[in-house]
C-alpha positions in Angstrom: 48.4 -32.1 124.1 46.8 -28.6 124.5 44.9 -29.9 127.5 48.3 -30.1 129.2 49.6 -26.9 127.7 46.9 -25.1 129.6 47.8 -26.6 132.9 51.6 -26.3 132.5 51.3 -22.7 131.2 49.7 -21.9 134.6 52.4 -23.9 136.4 55.2 -22.0 134.7 53.6 -18.7 135.7 53.2 -19.6 139.3 56.3 -21.7 140.0 59.3 -19.7 139.0 62.0 -22.0 140.5 64.2 -22.9 137.6 64.4 -26.6 137.0 61.5 -27.4 139.3 59.7 -30.7 138.6 56.6 -28.9 137.3 58.7 -26.7 134.9 60.6 -29.7 133.7 57.3 -31.6 133.1 55.9 -28.6 131.3 59.0 -28.5 129.0 58.5 -32.2 128.4 55.0 -31.7 127.3 56.1 -29.0 124.9 58.7 -31.4 123.4 56.1 -34.1 123.2 53.8 -31.8 121.3 56.5 -31.1 118.8 57.2 -34.8 118.4 60.6 -34.7 120.0 60.1 -37.9 122.1 63.7 -38.1 123.2 63.8 -34.6 124.7 60.3 -35.2 126.3 61.4 -38.4 127.9 64.6 -36.8 129.2 62.6 -33.9 130.8 59.9 -36.2 132.3 62.4 -38.5 133.9 64.4 -35.5 135.2 61.1 -34.1 136.7 60.5 -37.5 138.5 64.0 -37.6 139.8 63.4 -34.2 141.3 59.9 -35.1 142.6 58.7 -38.7 142.3 55.2 -37.5 143.2 54.9 -35.1 140.2 51.6 -36.1 138.7 52.0 -34.1 135.5 55.3 -35.8 134.8 53.8 -39.3 135.3 50.9 -38.3 133.0 53.2 -37.0 130.3 55.5 -40.0 130.5 52.6 -42.3 130.4 51.3 -40.7 127.1 54.9 -40.9 125.7 55.1 -44.6 126.5 51.6 -45.1 125.0 52.9 -43.6 121.7 55.9 -45.9 121.9 53.7 -48.9 122.4 54.9 -49.7 125.9 51.4 -50.6 127.1 52.0 -51.8 130.7 54.6 -49.2 131.5 52.3 -46.5 130.2 49.4 -47.9 132.4 51.6 -47.7 135.5 52.5 -44.1 135.0 49.0 -43.0 134.0 47.4 -44.6 137.1 50.1 -43.0 139.3 49.2 -39.6 137.8 45.6 -40.1 138.5 46.2 -41.1 142.1 48.8 -38.4 142.8 46.8 -35.6 141.3 43.3 -36.9 142.0 42.0 -33.4 142.5 43.4 -32.1 139.2 40.7 -32.7 136.7 42.9 -31.9 133.7 45.4 -34.6 134.7 42.7 -37.2 135.6 40.8 -36.7 132.4 43.9 -36.9 130.2 45.2 -40.0 132.1 41.8 -41.7 131.9 41.6 -41.0 128.2 44.9 -42.6 127.5 44.1 -45.6 129.7 40.9 -46.1 127.7 42.8 -45.8 124.4 45.2 -48.5 125.7 42.4 -50.8 126.6 42.4 -50.4 130.3 38.8 -49.3 130.5 38.3 -50.5 134.1 41.2 -48.3 135.3 39.8 -45.4 133.4 36.4 -45.9 135.0 37.9 -46.1 138.4 39.7 -42.8 137.8 36.8 -40.9 136.4 34.0 -42.0 138.9 35.2 -39.7 141.8 35.4 -36.7 139.4 31.9 -37.4 138.0 30.5 -37.8 141.5 32.1 -34.6 142.9 31.8 -32.5 139.7 28.6 -33.5 137.8 28.9 -30.3 135.7 32.3 -31.4 134.3 30.9 -32.6 131.0 34.2 -33.8 129.6 34.8 -36.3 132.4 31.2 -37.3 132.6 30.7 -37.9 128.9 33.9 -40.1 128.8 32.7 -42.0 131.8 29.2 -42.4 130.3 30.7 -43.8 127.0 32.8 -46.3 129.0 29.7 -47.4 130.9 27.7 -47.6 127.6 30.4 -49.8 126.1 29.8 -52.2 128.9 26.1 -52.3 128.1 25.3 -50.3 131.3 22.9 -47.9 129.6 21.1 -47.1 132.8 24.1 -45.9 134.7 25.3 -43.9 131.6 21.9 -42.3 131.1 21.5 -41.4 134.8 25.0 -39.9 134.7 24.3 -37.8 131.6 20.9 -36.6 133.0 22.7 -35.4 136.1 25.4 -33.6 134.0 22.8 -31.9 131.8 20.8 -30.8 134.9 24.1 -29.4 136.5 25.3 -27.8 133.3 22.4 -26.8 131.0 24.9 -25.3 128.5 26.8 -28.5 128.0 25.9 -29.3 124.4 28.1 -32.4 124.2 26.5 -33.9 127.3 23.1 -33.2 125.7 24.1 -34.9 122.5 25.4 -37.9 124.5 22.2 -38.2 126.4 20.1 -37.9 123.2 22.0 -40.8 121.7 21.5 -42.9 124.8 17.8 -42.2 124.7 17.7 -43.0 121.0 19.7 -46.3 121.3 17.5 -47.4 124.1 14.3 -46.9 122.1 13.2 -43.6 123.7 13.0 -41.7 120.5 10.6 -38.9 121.8 13.0 -38.1 124.6 15.9 -38.2 122.2 14.3 -35.7 119.8 13.5 -33.4 122.7 17.1 -33.5 123.8 18.4 -32.9 120.2 16.0 -29.9 120.0 17.6 -28.5 123.2 21.1 -28.9 121.5 19.8 -27.0 118.5 18.3 -24.2 120.6 21.7 -24.0 122.4 23.5 -23.7 119.0 21.2 -21.8 116.7 23.9 -21.3 114.1 25.1 -24.9 113.9 23.5 -26.7 110.9 24.3 -30.3 112.1 22.5 -29.6 115.3 19.3 -28.7 113.5 19.8 -31.5 110.9 20.0 -34.0 113.7 16.5 -33.1 114.8 15.2 -33.6 111.2 16.9 -36.9 110.9 15.6 -38.3 114.1 12.0 -37.4 113.2 12.2 -40.2 110.7 12.3 -42.7 113.5 8.7 -42.0 114.5 5.4 -41.4 112.8 5.4 -37.9 111.3 3.5 -35.6 109.0 5.6 -36.0 105.8 4.5 -32.7 104.2 5.3 -30.8 107.4 8.7 -32.5 107.8 9.5 -31.7 104.1 8.8 -28.1 104.7 11.1 -28.1 107.7 13.9 -29.6 105.5 13.3 -26.7 103.0 13.6 -24.2 105.8 16.9 -25.8 106.9 18.2 -25.6 103.4 17.3 -21.9 103.0 19.0 -21.2 106.4 22.1 -23.3 106.3 22.7 -24.1 102.6 21.4 -21.0 100.7 22.2 -20.8 97.0 25.1 -18.6 96.1 25.3 -16.4 93.1 24.9 -18.2 89.8 27.9 -20.4 89.5 29.9 -20.7 86.3 32.0 -23.8 85.6 34.7 -24.5 83.1 33.6 -28.2 82.7 33.4 -28.8 79.0 29.7 -29.3 78.1 30.4 -32.4 76.0 27.6 -34.9 76.6 29.5 -38.2 76.0 32.9 -37.5 77.4 34.4 -39.3 80.4 32.8 -37.7 83.5 34.4 -36.9 86.8 32.1 -38.1 89.6 32.6 -37.0 93.2 31.1 -39.0 96.1 30.9 -37.2 99.5 30.4 -39.6 102.4 31.2 -40.1 106.1 30.5 -43.9 105.6 33.7 -45.0 103.9 34.1 -47.4 106.9 32.4 -50.3 108.6 28.8 -48.9 108.5 25.3 -49.8 107.4 25.8 -47.9 104.1 29.2 -49.5 103.2 27.7 -52.6 101.5 25.8 -50.4 99.1 28.6 -47.9 98.5 31.1 -50.5 97.4 29.5 -51.3 94.0 29.7 -47.6 93.0 33.5 -47.8 93.2 34.2 -51.5 92.4 31.8 -52.0 89.5 32.0 -48.6 87.7 32.8 -48.2 84.0 36.3 -46.8 84.4 36.5 -45.8 80.8 33.4 -43.6 81.1 33.7 -42.4 84.7 36.5 -41.1 86.9 35.6 -41.3 90.6 36.9 -39.0 93.3 35.9 -40.0 96.9 35.6 -37.2 99.6 36.0 -38.9 103.0 34.2 -36.9 105.6 35.0 -39.2 108.6 38.2 -38.8 110.7 38.8 -42.4 111.8 39.8 -45.1 109.3 39.3 -48.8 109.4 39.9 -51.8 107.0 36.8 -50.8 104.9 38.3 -47.3 104.5 41.5 -48.8 103.2 39.6 -51.0 100.7 37.5 -48.1 99.4 40.5 -45.8 99.0 42.2 -48.5 96.8 39.0 -48.7 94.6 38.8 -44.9 94.0 40.6 -43.0 91.2 41.3 -40.2 93.6 40.8 -39.9 97.4 40.4 -36.7 99.4 40.4 -36.5 103.2 37.9 -33.6 103.9 36.8 -34.2 107.5 39.1 -31.4 108.8 38.3 -28.9 106.0 35.8 -26.1 106.4 33.0 -25.8 104.0 35.0 -23.2 102.1 38.1 -25.4 102.0 36.1 -28.4 101.0 34.4 -26.4 98.2 37.8 -25.2 97.0 39.0 -28.8 96.8 35.9 -29.9 94.8 36.3 -27.1 92.3 40.0 -27.8 91.9 39.1 -31.4 91.1 36.8 -30.2 88.3 34.0 -32.5 89.4 31.1 -32.8 86.9 28.6 -34.5 89.1 28.9 -34.3 92.9 26.8 -36.8 94.9 26.0 -36.6 98.6 25.7 -40.1 100.2 24.7 -38.9 103.7 21.8 -36.6 103.7 21.3 -35.3 107.3 23.1 -38.3 108.9 26.3 -37.9 111.0 29.3 -36.4 109.2 27.4 -34.9 106.3 28.7 -31.9 104.3 25.3 -30.6 103.1 25.9 -26.9 103.8 28.8 -26.9 101.3 26.4 -27.9 98.5 24.5 -24.7 98.9 26.7 -22.4 96.8 26.9 -25.2 94.1 30.3 -26.9 93.9 29.7 -28.8 90.6 27.5 -28.3 87.5 25.3 -31.2 88.6 24.6 -32.1 92.2 22.6 -35.2 93.5 21.8 -37.1 96.6 21.6 -40.9 96.9 21.4 -43.8 99.3 22.1 -42.4 102.8 18.9 -40.6 103.8 15.2 -41.2 103.9 13.9 -37.8 103.0 14.7 -34.7 101.0 17.9 -32.8 101.9 16.0 -29.5 101.5 19.1 -28.0 99.7 17.9 -26.1 96.6 21.2 -26.6 94.8 21.0 -30.4 94.9 19.3 -31.1 91.6 18.4 -34.8 91.8 17.6 -37.7 94.1 18.3 -41.2 92.9 15.6 -43.6 94.0 13.3 -46.4 92.8 9.5 -46.7 92.1 8.7 -48.6 95.3 10.5 -46.2 97.6 9.2 -43.1 95.9 6.1 -44.0 93.7 6.1 -41.7 90.6 3.3 -39.3 90.6 2.8 -39.1 94.3 6.2 -38.7 95.9 7.5 -35.7 94.0 5.8 -33.1 96.3 8.0 -34.3 99.2 11.3 -33.3 97.7 13.3 -30.2 96.8 15.2 -32.5 94.4 14.0 -34.0 91.1 13.4 -37.7 91.4 15.4 -40.1 89.1 14.1 -43.6 89.3 16.2 -46.7 88.8 14.4 -49.5 87.0 15.0 -52.1 89.8 15.6 -51.4 93.5 17.7 -48.4 94.4 20.1 -50.8 96.3 23.0 -52.9 95.2 24.2 -55.1 98.1 27.7 -56.4 98.7 27.3 -59.6 100.7 29.7 -60.1 103.6 32.6 -62.3 102.3 32.9 -64.2 105.6 29.2 -65.0 106.1 28.6 -68.6 107.1 26.4 -70.8 104.9 22.6 -70.6 105.8 21.3 -73.4 108.0 18.6 -75.1 106.0 17.3 -77.6 108.6 15.3 -75.6 111.2 12.8 -76.6 113.8 9.8 -74.8 112.3 7.0 -77.3 113.1 4.6 -75.2 115.2 7.4 -73.5 117.2 9.1 -70.9 115.0 11.8 -68.6 116.2 11.4 -65.0 115.2 14.3 -62.5 115.2 14.8 -58.8 115.4 18.2 -57.6 114.2 17.7 -54.0 113.4 19.4 -51.0 115.1 17.5 -50.8 118.3 16.8 -47.1 117.7 14.3 -48.3 115.1 12.4 -50.5 117.6 9.2 -48.5 118.2 6.6 -49.1 120.9 4.1 -49.9 118.2 6.4 -52.6 116.7 6.9 -54.2 120.2 3.2 -54.3 120.8 2.7 -56.0 117.4 5.4 -58.6 118.1 3.9 -59.3 121.5 0.5 -60.0 119.7 2.2 -62.5 117.4 3.8 -64.4 120.2 0.5 -64.4 122.2 -1.2 -66.1 119.3 1.7 -68.6 118.8 2.0 -70.2 122.3 5.3 -72.0 121.6 7.0 -69.4 119.4 10.2 -67.6 120.5 11.7 -64.2 119.8 15.4 -63.4 119.7 16.2 -59.6 119.8 19.7 -58.5 119.1 21.4 -55.3 120.4 19.0 -54.6 123.3 20.6 -52.6 126.1 20.4 -54.4 129.5 18.4 -53.1 132.4 15.3 -50.9 132.1 15.3 -51.1 128.3 14.7 -54.8 128.4 12.1 -54.4 131.0 10.2 -51.9 128.9 10.5 -54.3 125.9 9.2 -57.3 127.9 6.2 -55.5 129.5 3.8 -55.8 126.5 4.6 -59.5 126.3 4.0 -60.1 130.0 0.7 -58.1 129.7 -0.4 -60.7 127.1 0.7 -63.7 129.2 3.8 -64.5 127.2 6.4 -66.3 129.3 9.5 -64.2 129.7 11.6 -67.4 129.0 10.4 -67.2 125.4 12.3 -63.9 124.9 16.0 -63.9 124.3 18.0 -60.7 124.5 21.6 -60.0 123.5 23.5 -56.8 123.9 25.9 -55.6 121.2 27.7 -58.4 119.5 30.5 -58.7 117.0 29.7 -58.8 113.3 30.6 -62.5 113.1 28.3 -63.2 116.1 25.6 -61.2 114.5 25.7 -63.3 111.3 25.8 -66.5 113.3 22.7 -65.6 115.2 20.6 -65.8 112.0 21.3 -69.6 112.1 18.8 -69.9 115.0 16.0 -67.8 113.4 13.2 -68.8 111.1 11.6 -65.5 110.3 13.1 -62.0 110.8 10.6 -59.3 111.9 11.3 -55.8 110.4 10.9 -52.7 112.5 8.5 -49.9 111.7 7.9 -47.1 110.9 11.7 -47.1 110.2 12.3 -50.3 108.3 15.6 -52.0 107.8 18.1 -51.8 104.9 21.4 -53.6 105.5 19.9 -55.9 108.2 17.2 -56.9 105.7 19.8 -57.8 103.1 21.9 -59.6 105.7 18.9 -61.7 106.8 18.0 -62.6 103.2 21.6 -63.5 102.5 21.6 -65.8 105.5 18.5 -67.6 104.2 16.0 -65.9 106.6 12.8 -64.3 105.1 11.9 -60.9 106.4 8.4 -59.7 107.2 8.1 -55.9 106.6 5.3 -53.3 107.0 5.1 -50.8 104.2 4.2 -47.3 105.2 4.1 -44.0 103.4 7.5 -42.3 104.0 10.8 -43.5 102.6 12.1 -45.1 105.8 8.9 -47.1 106.0 9.3 -48.4 102.4 12.9 -49.7 102.4 11.9 -53.2 103.3 9.2 -53.2 100.7 11.7 -52.1 98.0 14.2 -54.9 98.9 11.5 -57.6 99.1 9.9 -56.5 95.9 13.3 -56.9 94.1 13.1 -60.6 95.1 9.4 -60.9 94.2 8.7 -61.6 97.9 5.6 -59.4 97.9 3.8 -61.9 100.1 6.1 -60.8 102.9 5.0 -57.1 102.7 2.2 -56.1 105.0 0.1 -53.0 104.6 -1.3 -52.6 108.2 -0.3 -53.8 111.7 -3.2 -56.3 111.6 -2.0 -57.6 108.2 1.5 -57.8 109.7 0.2 -60.1 112.4 -1.8 -62.2 110.1 1.1 -62.8 107.6 3.4 -63.7 110.5 0.9 -66.3 111.7 0.4 -67.7 108.2 4.1 -67.9 107.3 4.9 -69.5 110.6 2.3 -72.1 110.0 3.8 -73.1 106.6 7.0 -75.0 107.6 7.5 -76.5 104.1 7.4 -73.2 102.4 9.7 -71.7 105.0 12.2 -74.5 104.5 12.1 -74.0 100.8 12.9 -70.3 101.3 15.7 -71.1 103.8 17.2 -73.4 101.1 16.9 -71.1 98.1 17.0 -67.5 99.4 20.8 -67.0 99.1 21.0 -68.2 95.5 17.8 -66.3 94.7 19.3 -63.1 96.1 22.6 -63.6 94.3 20.9 -63.9 91.0 18.7 -60.8 91.6 19.2 -57.1 90.8 20.1 -56.6 94.4 23.5 -58.4 93.9 23.9 -58.0 90.1 26.5 -55.3 90.1 26.9 -55.1 86.4 23.2 -54.7 85.8 22.8 -52.2 88.6 25.7 -50.0 87.5 24.6 -49.9 83.9 21.2 -48.5 85.0 22.8 -46.2 87.6 25.4 -44.8 85.3 22.8 -44.3 82.6 21.0 -42.0 85.1 24.3 -40.1 85.7 24.7 -39.7 81.9 21.2 -38.5 81.6 21.7 -35.8 84.3 24.9 -34.7 82.5 23.2 -34.4 79.1 20.5 -32.2 80.6 23.2 -29.9 82.0 25.1 -29.8 78.7 21.9 -28.7 76.9 21.7 -25.6 79.0 25.4 -25.1 80.0 26.3 -21.5 80.9 29.0 -19.6 79.2 32.7 -20.3 79.9 33.8 -18.8 83.3 35.9 -15.7 83.7 39.0 -16.0 85.8 38.8 -14.5 89.3 39.9 -10.9 89.4 42.8 -9.9 91.6 43.6 -6.2 91.4 47.0 -4.6 91.8 46.6 -0.8 91.7 50.2 -0.4 90.8 50.5 -1.6 87.2 54.2 -2.2 87.4 54.9 -2.9 91.1 58.4 -2.8 92.3 59.9 -6.1 93.2 62.1 -4.9 96.1 61.9 -6.3 99.5 60.3 -3.0 100.7 57.1 -3.6 98.6 54.1 -4.3 100.9 51.2 -6.3 99.5 47.8 -5.4 101.1 45.7 -8.6 101.0 42.0 -8.4 101.4 38.6 -9.7 100.2 35.3 -8.0 99.6 31.8 -8.9 98.6 31.7 -5.8 96.5 32.3 -5.6 92.7 35.7 -4.1 91.8 34.4 -0.6 90.9 32.3 -0.3 94.1 35.3 -1.5 96.3 37.5 1.4 95.1 34.7 4.0 95.3 32.9 3.0 98.5 34.8 0.7 100.8 37.0 2.1 103.6 40.0 0.1 102.5 39.5 0.9 98.8 39.2 4.6 99.4 42.3 4.5 101.7 44.4 2.8 99.0 43.3 5.3 96.4 44.4 8.1 98.7 47.8 6.4 99.2 48.3 5.5 95.5 51.3 7.7 95.3 53.3 5.4 97.5 54.7 2.8 95.1 55.7 0.5 98.0 52.0 -0.4 98.4 50.3 -2.9 96.1 46.9 -4.5 96.6 45.7 -8.1 96.2 41.9 -8.0 96.6 39.4 -10.8 95.9 36.3 -9.1 94.6 32.7 -10.4 94.9 34.2 -12.9 97.3 32.2 -15.8 98.9 35.2 -17.7 100.3 36.6 -17.5 103.8 39.4 -15.1 104.7 41.9 -17.9 105.5 41.7 -19.1 101.9 42.4 -15.6 100.5 45.2 -15.0 102.9 46.9 -18.4 102.4 46.8 -17.9 98.6 48.9 -14.7 99.1 51.3 -16.5 101.4 51.8 -19.3 98.9 52.0 -17.1 95.8 55.3 -17.0 94.1 55.1 -13.2 93.3 58.2 -11.8 95.0 56.2 -10.0 97.7 57.6 -10.8 101.2 55.8 -8.2 103.3 52.1 -8.9 103.6 49.4 -7.0 105.4 46.1 -8.9 106.0 43.2 -6.4 106.3 39.4 -6.3 106.4 37.8 -4.3 103.7 35.9 -2.2 106.3 39.2 -0.6 107.7 40.4 2.8 106.9 44.2 3.4 106.9 44.6 6.6 108.7 48.4 6.5 108.8 50.0 8.3 105.9 53.3 6.6 106.8 51.8 3.1 107.0 54.6 1.7 104.7 57.3 2.9 107.0 55.5 1.6 110.1 55.1 -1.9 108.6 58.7 -2.1 107.5 59.9 -1.0 110.9 57.6 -3.3 112.8 58.6 -6.4 110.8 62.2 -5.7 111.6 61.3 -6.1 115.3 58.7 -8.9 115.1 57.6 -11.7 112.8 54.0 -10.7 113.0 52.6 -7.3 114.0 49.1 -5.8 114.7 47.6 -2.6 115.8 46.3 -3.9 119.1 46.9 -7.0 121.2 47.1 -8.9 124.5 50.3 -9.7 126.3 48.9 -12.9 127.6 46.4 -15.6 126.5 43.9 -17.3 128.9 42.1 -20.6 128.6 38.9 -20.3 126.6 39.6 -16.7 125.6 37.0 -15.6 123.0 38.8 -12.6 121.6 42.2 -10.9 121.8 40.9 -8.5 124.4 38.2 -10.5 126.2 38.6 -13.0 129.0 35.2 -14.8 128.9 32.2 -15.5 126.7 30.4 -12.5 128.4 33.0 -10.3 126.5 34.6 -8.9 129.7 37.7 -6.9 128.9 41.0 -8.2 130.2 43.0 -6.2 132.7 44.3 -2.9 131.2 47.9 -3.7 131.9 47.7 -6.8 129.7 46.5 -4.8 126.6 48.5 -2.8 124.1 47.9 -0.6 121.0 45.1 1.6 119.6 42.2 1.1 117.3 39.6 3.7 116.2 36.0 2.8 115.5 33.4 4.7 113.5 31.6 5.2 110.2 34.3 7.7 109.0 38.1 7.7 109.1 39.9 9.3 112.1 36.9 8.5 114.4 36.8 7.6 118.1 40.1 6.1 119.3 40.3 3.3 121.8 43.6 3.4 123.6 44.4 0.0 125.1 48.0 0.4 126.2 51.6 1.4 125.2 52.9 0.0 121.9 55.2 -1.6 120.8 54.7 -4.6 123.1 55.3 -8.4 122.9 51.9 -10.1 122.6 50.3 -13.5 122.5 47.2 -12.4 120.6 46.5 -9.7 118.0 43.5 -7.9 116.6 42.7 -9.5 113.2 41.5 -6.3 111.6 45.1 -5.6 110.7 47.9 -8.2 110.7 51.3 -7.8 109.0 53.9 -10.5 108.5 56.9 -11.6 106.5 55.9 -14.3 104.1 59.3 -15.9 104.5 58.9 -16.2 108.2 55.5 -17.8 107.9 56.7 -20.2 105.2 59.8 -21.2 107.2 57.7 -21.9 110.3 54.9 -23.6 108.3 52.3 -21.2 109.7 49.0 -20.7 107.8 45.5 -19.5 108.5 43.1 -22.5 109.2 40.4 -22.6 106.6 37.8 -23.9 109.1 37.6 -20.4 110.6 36.2 -18.5 107.6 35.5 -15.2 109.3 35.6 -15.7 113.0 38.5 -16.9 115.2 40.9 -17.2 112.2 43.1 -14.5 113.9 43.0 -16.1 117.3 43.9 -19.5 115.7 46.6 -17.9 113.6 48.3 -16.1 116.5 48.3 -19.3 118.6 49.7 -21.3 115.7 52.4 -18.7 115.2 53.4 -18.6 118.8 53.4 -22.4 118.9 56.0 -22.3 116.1 58.1 -19.8 118.0 57.3 -16.7 116.0 57.4 -13.3 117.8 54.2 -11.3 117.9 53.9 -7.6 118.8 51.9 -4.5 118.5 53.1 -1.5 116.5 51.8 2.1 116.4 49.8 2.2 113.2 46.6 4.3 112.9 43.5 2.7 111.5 39.7 3.1 111.9 37.6 0.0 111.9 34.1 0.6 110.6 32.5 -2.4 112.5 33.0 -3.7 116.0 33.2 -7.4 114.8 30.5 -10.1 114.9 31.0 -11.0 118.6 28.0 -12.9 120.0 26.4 -13.7 116.6 25.3 -17.3 115.8 28.2 -17.7 113.3 30.6 -16.4 116.0 29.4 -18.9 118.6 29.6 -21.8 116.1 33.2 -21.0 115.4 34.0 -20.3 119.0 32.9 -23.9 119.8 35.0 -25.2 116.9 38.0 -23.2 118.1 37.7 -24.5 121.7 37.4 -28.1 120.3 40.5 -27.6 118.2 42.6 -26.3 121.0 40.9 -28.4 123.8 40.3 -25.2 125.7 
């Protein structure tokens, strides 16, 4: 809805005619944002009576009808909005988005194409159009569109990410990595951008030692260890343990079949399981997993600080990452250590590089003991069998035993197409060239140029194109059904299959795999070894071809495998949940015993200081809320705020709530004060590098909070789209017009330093400087306003002010004298990362 708010805020400023269609539409959007559908509908319909051609009203009404489930009526209004306001990109984009969500993708495409053609730098419209084209298997058009957008807007990180994924999923992994590297360069402070580069390196041949070192560098940069953590977890070796699983794959994903046994087959008497779901969308798998867990936490919207707070509150004994550097991971949060024992398992084919993750759970085929250890920052813990426990699809059809294998086998490739390397295609072409009547079925190959690139090595060897069968993306049921027509599945390399290998074996289809050195190249070997199918593991490309020819020429042996593979797999360690979980949980117990043997002393409670030993409980008591990295003694002796409060200690109306040696974000500290049941209603949120120069600060705060709900020392009377600070209008940190600003702030290394006069105060404001904010706890609580934990140190104030205004609170400046020691971290990597997050939250 904030996309509309930006538009309608402008409309209300420029069209002052009371009751105009645009103003009525704007009011409808405001009601819609508050969930008052009845009022919103009344205003939208009134706007259309006033002006039947009001595009914003059609758009707003269409979205309202979408929420009410009136699909066809919503479509009509949304299409009208796009036609009536075809030049208004905000309206077109929002209408197209709603049409897409309603299932009218063709209408959405028709609406977006003129915008994309006329404005290739508009990455929001172009990315959405590219995704719609991609969903129709039109990768070529989607790729060309994104290449044009990136060329037109070199700072469009989202467009670069979309282009990188298109390259990856069409098998152009070198181009994909180059684009992911550009995204990382554009966002040097964003850990996931740099992690994506590391992850995608696994798709191609790489120097394993060099890539390990790059992971370690990532860990030192984005997940550095915190100070030595102390935990209150009782160091009792055999007690029931609290296990936390952190994953973005509690959904229909390639990892889900291997996650399920961890929840469904655990020893509930010995282990209490808490699942931390790091993915926003839910599906039927999510619902099933939530029902299996003892406790379930939604953490996708939490900052690393907020996530860490939740884990500590849950008193987790062993915290296990299931993602590595794959999409949705929370690896940076592991750096400060959130639990006594931390481990990684399942989701990633390399080290995490995070020094605070103690263990990696693996097996001896994936990570051979004695040679693999040098490639990890974690200590390897080997399971006795394979590291996998597979959950077969409950709706899988029975394997087809009778196949036409006599001299004309059908090979199949079912893996994610991103894993299909040029070397693998060349090898498959060699196999078909030596088997003149063999066929190849390849699933999930994008149409167009990708299929042409795939077919070229076959054509070069004289293989008739009719022997190649391609499909695009298919449903899961269709995917399983396709195994019925295949005699031998060909594994990809150097990134081998996991879930697809298990699916093939369950469908009675043997898999030929090439074992390499790195983890992704050994997954197939691990799975086949668990079934004693070592004859299906090749060591070189030449060996791969030779084994394919030999197995294809042994139809009786193939038929025996087709007939027995499912039962063989069901009886193996790959599907024996009880056996797997006994071994797996024994490893967890071993990790815990090792921690208990060296457990640190019991933790001390966090120190919160009140310099008034017996603070008054009247409504005129003002609580100063702050946080500092300094120890308590140094704060009072050295920090600007500490020395100021010592100077004001004679004023009994001032009490302090300070988090010393703090590593958490300011929102977490500030929210704790808002939620505290301590009788203090007047709160002042301050940085520790601020001097209070005003001897009458208590009077000033009390007076200001009689006039406003929230006050600050400086602010802006207006808010502009994309504004990066209370006083700036653009990312170049250009100051807003002087008449829009209010208040004073001094800056310097001593109190009473150089004063910046912005404008007269008091003044009503939309945004306030976060160095000093005062508010009534009762007003914030009644309105439900809090600081957002995702903005630990940057943009928490901007977000807070917008949230407060959205809830109807009055903000204003008040004449209070302070000196701020720093000028803020504007332009830093951390600032830019949070700026991006802030824009995404508010759709600016």
